[in-house]
N, C-alpha and C positions, 0 to 999 in steps of 0.2 A: 397656548403654548408658554411655558415659563422656561426660559434657558437660564442655566446656572451661570452666574457672572464669572466664577472661577474658570469654568470651561471656556468661556469666551476669551478670557485673558490668556489661557494657555493656547487657544486656537491663534490668536493675534501673535503670540510670541513666536509660535513655529513659522508663521508666515513671514514675520519680520526677520527671523535669523535663518530662514532657509532649511531648517531641519530640526529633529526632535532633540538630538544631543546638545546642540548650541543652545536651543531653547530652554531646555531643562537647566542647564547652567545658568542661564540669565535670570530665571524666575525662581532659582533656588529650590527645586523639586527634583525628585528622582525621575529618571527618564521613564520607567515603567508607569509611574503615577501620571506623568504628563500625557503618555500615549493613551493611557485609559481615559482620561478626561476627554481627550480629542475624540476617542472612539465613541465614548457615551454621547458626546455632542452629534456626532454623525448618525448615531442610532436614533437619537431624538428627532433629527431632522429627516431622517430616511434616505440620506444620500452621502456620498463620499465627499470630503473637503480637500483632500490631498491625494495626489498620486506619490507613491513612495519608491524610491530607487536608491538603495543603500542608505547613506546618511542623509541624502537630499530630499526635500519634500516640496512638490510644487503644487500650487493651488488648482483645483478643477474649476470649471465654470462656476459651479455652486459655491465653492470657497471664495472666488473673487467677488461673487455677489454678496457674500456675507461680510466681507472685510470691512468695508466702509461703514455699514451700520454697527458692526461690533465695535469698531474704533470710537464711534460716537457714544455708545452705551457706556464704554468705559471712561471716556472724557467726561460724560455727564455725571458719572459717579464721583470722578476727581472734582468736579465743580461743586458738588454737594459738599464735600469735605473742605473745599478751598473757600466756600462761602462762609463756613464757620470761621475759618481763619481770618476772612476779610474783616469780621467783626472786631477782631483784635489787631487789625492793622497789617494784613498781608504778611504775617510774621514767618510763614513757611511755605514750601510748595515749589513747583517748577513751572517753567513756561517753555514751549517748543516753538522755535522761530526758525524759518527758512530765509535765506538771502542769496541773492546772485553774488557771486564771488566779487564782482566789480563795485558792489554796493556794501560790502562788509565794513570797509574803512569809513566810507561815508555814503549814506547817513546812519547806518546800523550801529557802529561803534558808539557814536554820540548818543544815540537813543538807549542803547543798553547801558552805557555808563550812568546816564541821568536815572534811569530806572533802578539800577543797582544801588545808586546812592540813597535813593528813597527807600527802597525795599531790599536791604541786604540778606534778608532770609530767603528770597526767592532765587532760585538756581535758573539760568538761562541754557537751555540746549540749542545750539546754534548749528543748523544743517546748511551745507553749502552745495546746492544742486549746480550742475553745470550750466543749465539754461533755463528760461522762462518755463518751458514746457514741463520739465522735471520739477521745477518749484511748485507750480500750479497743481501738479499731480499730488505732491506731498500735502498740500492744503485740502484738495478735493477728497482724497482719501482718509483725511484726518490723522495722518502721520505727524504733521506740524499744525499747530493751531493757527499760527500766523505767517505771513510771508511778505517780503519786501520785493518788488519787481517794478518793471516799467509799467506805467498805468494803461498803455494801449494794448498790452497783452493779456489784461484782466477780462475773463469772460463774464457774461451777464449772470452767470449762476453764483458768482462770488460777491460779497460785499467788499468795497474798498474805501479806504481813508486816504484822501490826497496827502502827499508828502510834499508837494510843491515841485518846482523845477531844479534840476542840476545842470549846470553848464560844465563842459569839459575844456580843459585847456589843451594847448598843443606844446609839448616839451620836445626840445631839440638838443642834440649833443653840444657839450661845452664849446664855447668859441664860435657858435653859429651867428652869422650877422642876420639881424631881423629888421634892419632899416628898410622902410617903404615895403613892408610885407604886404602882398597882395594874394588874392585867390589863385591867380595863375601860377604861383609858385607851389601850390599844393600838387599840381600834376607832376612836378619833378622831384618831389620829396619822397625818399624811401621811408616806408613806415614799418614799424613793429606792431603787429596786430594779432589779436585772438583768432582762433579758428572761425570759418563761417558758421552761422547760426548762433552765435553769442551775441550778447546785447551791445557791447562795445564795437564789435566788428560790424554789426548792422549800421551803428551810428556812423562810423567811419566812412562806410560805402555810401551811406545816404548823404553825408556832408560834402564829399567830393562829387558825387552825382549832381548835387544842387548847384555846384560850380561848373559842371560839365566835364567832369573828369573821373577816372577810375584810379584807385589807390595803387601806387607802384609800391609792391610788397618786398620788403628786404628781409624780414623774419616773421615767420608765423609760429606762434608758440601758445599752448594751453597753460603754461607756467606763468601765470600773472605776476608772481613776485619776481620774475626775471626781467620784466618789461623796462623797469626803471634802471637797473643795472646795464642792460643792453643799450639803453639811450646814452647813459654816461660813458659807456665805452665806444661810443660813436657808430653803432651800428644802424641806426636810423631814428626817426621821429616817432611819437605815439601820442595818442589822446588819453588823458586821465582826468578824473575830476578835479575840479577847481580847487577844493579843500586840500588835495594832495599836491597841488603844483607849488605851494610854498615850500614844502619839504624837498620837492625836486630841485627847485631853485637854490635852496641851501646847499644841496649837495653838488651844485654846479652845473646843473641843466639850465638851458635857456628856455624861457617861458614866454610864449605869445598866444594869440588867439585866432583860431581859424575863421575864415571869411568864406561863406557864411558861418554863423555860430553853430556849435554843436550842442543842442540842448536836449534833454529827455525829461519827461514828466513820471514822477515816481508814485508809487501806491503801496500802502500797507493793506493787505488781503486777508479775508477770513471767511469761512463758511457762514451761511445764514444761520441764524439761531443764536442761543444763549452763548456767551463766552465764558470762561473761567474769570473769577475776579481779577487775577494777574494780567490776563490778556486784555480784559476791559480797560484796565488802568492803563496798560502800555499803549492801546489805541488812544485814550484820552491824552496821554502825554505827547504822543506822536503828531497830533494835529498842529499844523503851523499856526503860530500866534497864540 
């Protein structure tokens, strides 16, 4: 069986955009032409790939089984074209990268910045899934070629490049006294935290548990950009990456270090097999040292 690559591309577009109308706009074809291509693919496979309800389209079990391999086929074709570009120095193309929101500023921003300085013709498409489960699903299904997450969450089915350790600092409202700071004070500290299930919330819970405490929560928010302003406004304390603590201190926050230390190991992950030249180079540059 030889499947038409164009049909596979249209199939993936419908899956990604949730319907035929939005997919047709995304791939710049008419909706009838796209619908016919998907129908031809269904006839070739002898099964339906979508259930249709108005403008919505949901994958059937067969469609879900096809989605991952279809993405890989399309990515392999992109890799073939990018391999030619690699000969001339990675002059064009794009790289899809997923990152936990709390890792976007550090280390992802630095990695992307260095990569872009060396390869300004490569566009980075940066996805921000809510948690490690969603991030790993993006990588496993091929929606993103690379992902940055906590090393301990990486399953054995994915390859991982160690990015080393990241230590988190404790930032406190302006004017907070930190003399003789001890772990016992953590129990009485009101915290601004992300919702349960997120990487930083898990680290906060584990850090206090190691000291025999549970966090006293003052504010729980999924809006990570609001955490530092909330600390500066006196709403509570928060754990943030060490690299961002300097900025927090410049804005007036008091910076100290929790006891025991809050440390997480990070990793850059990808599916087994060949990578696009851009992804392969990104992995090389990301390795510590």
